[in-house]
C-alpha positions as CSV (number, residue, x, y, z in Angstrom):
1,M,-32.1,6.4,11.4
2,K,-30.8,10.0,10.8
3,K,-28.1,9.3,13.5
4,L,-27.0,6.3,11.6
5,N,-26.7,8.0,8.3
6,L,-24.8,10.7,9.9
7,L,-22.4,8.0,11.4
8,Y,-22.0,6.7,7.9
9,I,-21.0,10.2,6.4
10,L,-18.7,11.0,9.1
11,L,-17.0,7.5,8.5
12,C,-16.8,7.9,4.6
13,A,-15.4,11.2,5.1
14,Y,-12.7,9.9,7.3
15,F,-11.9,7.1,4.9
16,I,-12.2,9.6,1.7
17,S,-9.4,11.9,3.3
18,N,-7.4,9.1,4.5
19,A,-6.7,6.8,1.6
20,Q,-3.6,6.1,2.9
21,I,-4.2,3.9,6.3
22,Q,-0.5,3.1,7.1
23,E,2.8,4.6,6.2
24,E,6.3,4.3,7.2
25,T,9.0,6.5,5.5
26,F,12.2,5.0,7.6
27,N,13.6,8.5,7.7
28,A,14.5,8.7,11.6
29,A,17.5,7.1,12.6
30,T,16.2,4.7,14.9
31,M,13.5,1.8,14.3
32,P,10.0,3.1,13.8
33,S,7.6,2.6,16.9
34,G,5.6,-0.7,16.4
35,W,8.4,-2.2,14.2
36,S,10.7,-5.2,14.8
37,T,13.7,-6.9,13.2
38,T,15.8,-9.8,13.6
39,T,19.5,-9.8,13.7
40,T,22.2,-12.1,12.8
41,A,24.5,-14.2,14.7
42,N,27.4,-12.0,14.1
43,N,25.0,-8.8,14.9
44,C,24.6,-7.5,11.6
45,Q,21.3,-5.0,11.8
46,W,19.0,-3.1,9.9
47,V,20.1,0.5,9.6
48,F,17.6,3.3,9.6
49,G,17.7,6.8,8.3
50,Y,20.3,5.7,6.0
51,T,20.9,8.7,3.6
52,G,23.7,7.3,1.7
53,P,24.3,5.6,-1.7
54,M,22.7,2.2,-2.2
55,P,25.6,-0.4,-2.1
56,G,25.8,-1.9,-5.7
57,S,23.7,0.4,-7.3
58,G,26.6,1.6,-9.6
59,F,29.7,3.9,-9.6
60,S,28.9,6.7,-12.2
61,N,25.0,7.1,-11.2
62,P,24.5,5.3,-8.0
63,A,20.9,5.5,-6.3
64,S,20.4,7.1,-2.9
65,F,18.0,7.7,0.0
66,P,18.3,11.6,0.5
67,S,15.4,11.6,3.0
68,G,16.4,8.4,4.5
69,A,16.1,4.5,4.3
70,A,15.9,1.2,5.9
71,L,19.2,-0.7,4.7
72,F,20.4,-4.2,5.3
73,E,23.8,-4.4,3.9
74,D,25.2,-7.8,3.7
75,N,28.4,-7.1,4.9
76,Y,27.0,-4.3,7.4
77,L,28.5,-1.0,5.8
78,N,31.7,-2.7,5.1
79,T,32.5,-3.5,9.0
80,N,32.1,-7.2,8.6
81,P,34.2,-8.7,5.8
82,N,32.0,-11.7,5.7
83,S,28.3,-12.3,4.9
84,C,26.2,-11.2,7.3
85,I,23.6,-13.8,7.4
86,D,25.2,-17.4,8.3
87,N,24.1,-20.7,6.7
88,G,21.7,-19.1,4.2
89,Y,19.2,-17.6,7.0
90,S,17.3,-14.6,6.5
91,V,16.5,-11.3,8.5
92,E,13.2,-9.5,9.0
93,L,11.7,-6.3,9.5
94,E,8.0,-6.5,10.6
95,G,5.7,-3.5,10.8
96,P,2.8,-3.1,13.2
97,S,-0.7,-5.0,12.6
98,V,-3.6,-2.8,11.8
99,D,-7.4,-3.8,11.6
100,L,-8.4,-3.5,8.3
101,I,-11.9,-4.9,9.2
102,A,-12.8,-2.4,11.9
103,A,-11.8,0.5,9.6
104,G,-14.3,-0.8,7.1
105,V,-11.7,-1.3,4.2
106,I,-12.9,-3.3,1.1
107,S,-9.9,-2.8,-1.3
108,A,-6.3,-2.3,0.0
109,A,-3.0,-2.2,-1.8
110,V,0.7,-2.1,-0.7
111,E,3.1,0.2,-2.0
112,I,6.9,-0.1,-1.8
113,I,9.7,2.1,-2.6
114,Y,13.1,0.1,-2.7
115,N,16.3,-0.7,-4.2
116,H,17.6,-4.4,-4.2
117,Q,21.2,-5.3,-5.6
118,T,22.7,-8.3,-5.9
119,F,26.2,-9.6,-6.5
120,A,26.7,-12.4,-9.1
121,N,22.8,-12.4,-8.9
122,D,22.8,-13.6,-5.4
123,G,20.4,-12.1,-2.6
124,N,16.9,-12.3,-2.6
125,F,14.3,-9.5,-1.3
126,K,10.7,-10.9,-0.4
127,V,7.5,-9.0,1.0
128,D,5.2,-11.1,2.9
129,V,1.4,-10.0,4.5
130,W,-0.4,-11.6,7.3
131,D,-3.6,-13.0,6.3
132,G,-5.0,-13.5,9.5
133,N,-3.6,-17.3,9.8
134,A,-0.5,-17.2,7.9
135,W,2.1,-15.0,6.0
136,Q,1.4,-14.8,2.2
137,N,4.2,-13.9,0.0
138,I,3.3,-10.7,-2.5
139,L,6.7,-9.9,-3.8
140,F,9.9,-11.7,-4.9
141,V,12.9,-10.1,-6.2
142,D,15.9,-12.1,-7.1
143,G,17.9,-9.5,-9.1
144,D,18.9,-5.9,-9.5
145,M,15.9,-3.6,-9.3
146,P,16.1,-1.4,-10.7
147,A,19.1,-1.8,-12.9
148,R,22.5,-0.3,-11.8
149,N,23.9,3.2,-12.7
150,T,20.4,4.5,-13.4
151,G,20.1,6.6,-10.3
152,L,16.7,5.2,-9.6
153,N,14.7,3.1,-6.9
154,Q,12.0,0.8,-7.8
155,T,8.5,1.3,-6.8
156,S,6.0,-1.9,-6.8
157,T,2.0,-1.6,-6.0
158,I,0.8,-5.1,-5.0
159,D,-3.0,-5.5,-4.7
160,V,-3.7,-7.3,-1.2
161,T,-7.5,-7.2,-1.2
162,S,-7.8,-10.7,-0.7
163,Y,-5.7,-10.6,2.4
164,I,-7.8,-8.1,4.3
165,N,-8.0,-9.3,8.1
166,S,-8.4,-7.7,11.7
167,A,-4.5,-7.9,12.1
168,F,-3.2,-7.3,8.7
169,K,0.6,-6.4,8.9
170,V,3.8,-6.4,6.3
171,K,7.1,-8.3,6.4
172,F,10.4,-7.4,4.7
173,I,12.8,-10.4,4.4
174,Y,16.1,-10.4,2.8
175,E,18.3,-13.6,2.1
176,D,21.9,-13.5,0.8
177,E,21.9,-17.2,-0.1
178,N,24.8,-17.8,2.0
179,V,27.3,-15.5,-0.3
180,V,28.6,-12.1,0.4
181,T,26.5,-9.6,-1.6
182,Y,25.0,-6.1,-1.4
183,G,21.4,-6.0,0.2
184,I,18.3,-4.1,0.4
185,G,17.1,-0.4,1.1
186,I,13.5,0.3,1.7
187,D,13.0,4.0,1.4
188,N,9.1,4.1,1.7
189,Y,6.2,1.9,2.7
190,K,2.4,2.7,2.3
191,L,-0.8,0.7,2.7
192,L,-3.5,2.3,0.7
193,D,-7.2,1.8,0.7
194,T,-7.9,1.6,-2.9
195,A,-11.6,1.9,-2.6
196,T,-11.0,5.8,-2.1
197,A,-7.9,6.5,-3.4
198,G,-9.5,7.5,-6.8
199,I,-11.4,10.3,-5.7
200,E,-8.8,12.8,-4.4
201,D,-10.0,15.2,-7.1
202,L,-13.6,15.3,-5.6
203,I,-12.5,15.8,-2.0
204,G,-12.6,19.6,-2.3
205,L,-15.8,19.8,-3.7
206,G,-17.4,18.2,-0.5
207,F,-17.7,14.9,-2.0
208,S,-18.9,11.9,0.2
209,Y,-21.0,8.7,0.0
210,Y,-22.6,6.3,1.7
211,P,-23.2,3.2,3.0
212,N,-20.4,0.8,2.0
213,P,-21.1,-2.0,1.7
214,V,-24.6,-1.1,0.4
215,I,-26.9,-3.5,2.7
216,N,-30.2,-1.8,1.9
217,D,-29.8,-1.5,-2.0
218,V,-29.3,2.3,-1.9
219,L,-26.2,4.3,-2.4
220,T,-26.2,7.9,-1.7
221,L,-23.9,10.6,-2.8
222,N,-23.5,14.0,-1.7
223,A,-21.3,16.9,-2.8
224,S,-21.1,20.7,-2.2
225,E,-21.6,21.2,-6.0
226,E,-23.7,19.5,-8.5
227,I,-23.1,15.9,-9.4
228,S,-23.5,15.6,-13.1
229,I,-22.5,12.1,-13.8
230,I,-22.7,8.6,-12.1
231,N,-21.7,5.5,-13.9
232,V,-21.9,2.3,-12.4
233,Y,-19.7,-0.5,-13.6
234,N,-19.5,-4.2,-12.7
235,S,-16.6,-6.5,-12.2
236,I,-16.2,-7.3,-15.9
237,G,-16.4,-3.7,-16.9
238,Q,-19.8,-3.3,-18.0
239,K,-21.9,-0.1,-17.3
240,V,-25.0,-1.2,-15.2
241,I,-26.3,1.9,-14.3
242,A,-25.8,5.3,-15.9
243,K,-27.4,8.4,-14.2
244,K,-27.0,12.4,-15.0
245,P,-28.4,13.9,-11.6
246,V,-27.2,17.4,-11.6
247,A,-27.7,17.8,-8.1
248,L,-26.0,18.0,-4.8
249,E,-27.4,14.6,-3.6
250,S,-28.2,11.4,-5.6
251,K,-29.0,8.2,-4.6
252,V,-28.3,5.0,-6.9
253,N,-30.5,2.1,-6.5
254,M,-28.9,-1.0,-6.9
255,R,-31.8,-3.4,-5.9
256,N,-31.7,-5.1,-9.4
257,L,-28.0,-5.8,-9.3
258,P,-26.4,-9.0,-8.2
259,V,-24.3,-8.9,-5.0
260,G,-20.6,-8.1,-5.6
261,V,-18.0,-5.3,-6.3
262,Y,-18.6,-2.2,-8.2
263,I,-17.0,0.9,-9.6
264,I,-18.7,3.9,-9.1
265,Q,-17.3,7.0,-11.6
266,V,-18.7,10.2,-10.6
267,A,-18.2,13.8,-12.2
268,I,-18.5,17.0,-10.6
269,G,-17.8,19.9,-12.8
270,Q,-14.5,19.5,-14.4
271,S,-13.2,16.8,-11.8
272,E,-13.9,13.1,-11.9
273,G,-13.0,10.2,-9.7
274,S,-14.0,6.6,-9.1
275,F,-14.4,4.2,-6.1
276,K,-15.1,0.7,-5.2
277,V,-18.2,-0.3,-3.4
278,I,-19.6,-3.8,-2.4
279,K,-23.4,-4.6,-2.5
280,Q,-24.7,-7.1,-0.3
């Protein structure tokens, strides 16, 4: 049992320090390892490591990608005078798969920084994720995002907890609606473990917890400084457990709570954080 508990501690410590599961910055001038793209009949392609202004994002204050981005421009950097995508087809940029089940992830989100510009409101940007059996759309953009001449890029964070599986992956899709338009620039993509993303302030205090899921009713919390407050909330925001342990280790007995997802709020000194656990 001690070996099993130690394994839980090590695993939890790993996930706490790695709330970010997957990231791609698209800074390099070549397609990232594990990614794949589709091209068009006239050989229009995604451009990687693009550091220039976003086409169509404005004349007085255009958006840009100083550190590099993945860009699909519908006239392929002005080398082709016609629409890149024939007959209304789409182009895709697909990421590598990751086993979220084996990683113990119970709550996840996709974060994307992008810039989508249209001409006469033509052009669509889609983000799909693989749920283990089929692609599911999580984002659909059919207008200028953000508005032109702001100099900004758009950030979207989408919960994908319901799509967690052993072969999760993301796919970016661009459609020009069969006309010449501007395109899509993707500056950054992240896949986040949102169950642990809220406890960064506690990491430096040696904080860890186990097990998750809670399979034997008791959740154990540890820290290198005294844990002063532990509050447990159910899925509708009701506080169901409140403790003030003032100790380096505290056990939360969840025996009388129904099976489900709970938010654990923790205070250590002046630092606070929260995370999700599943009670089975």
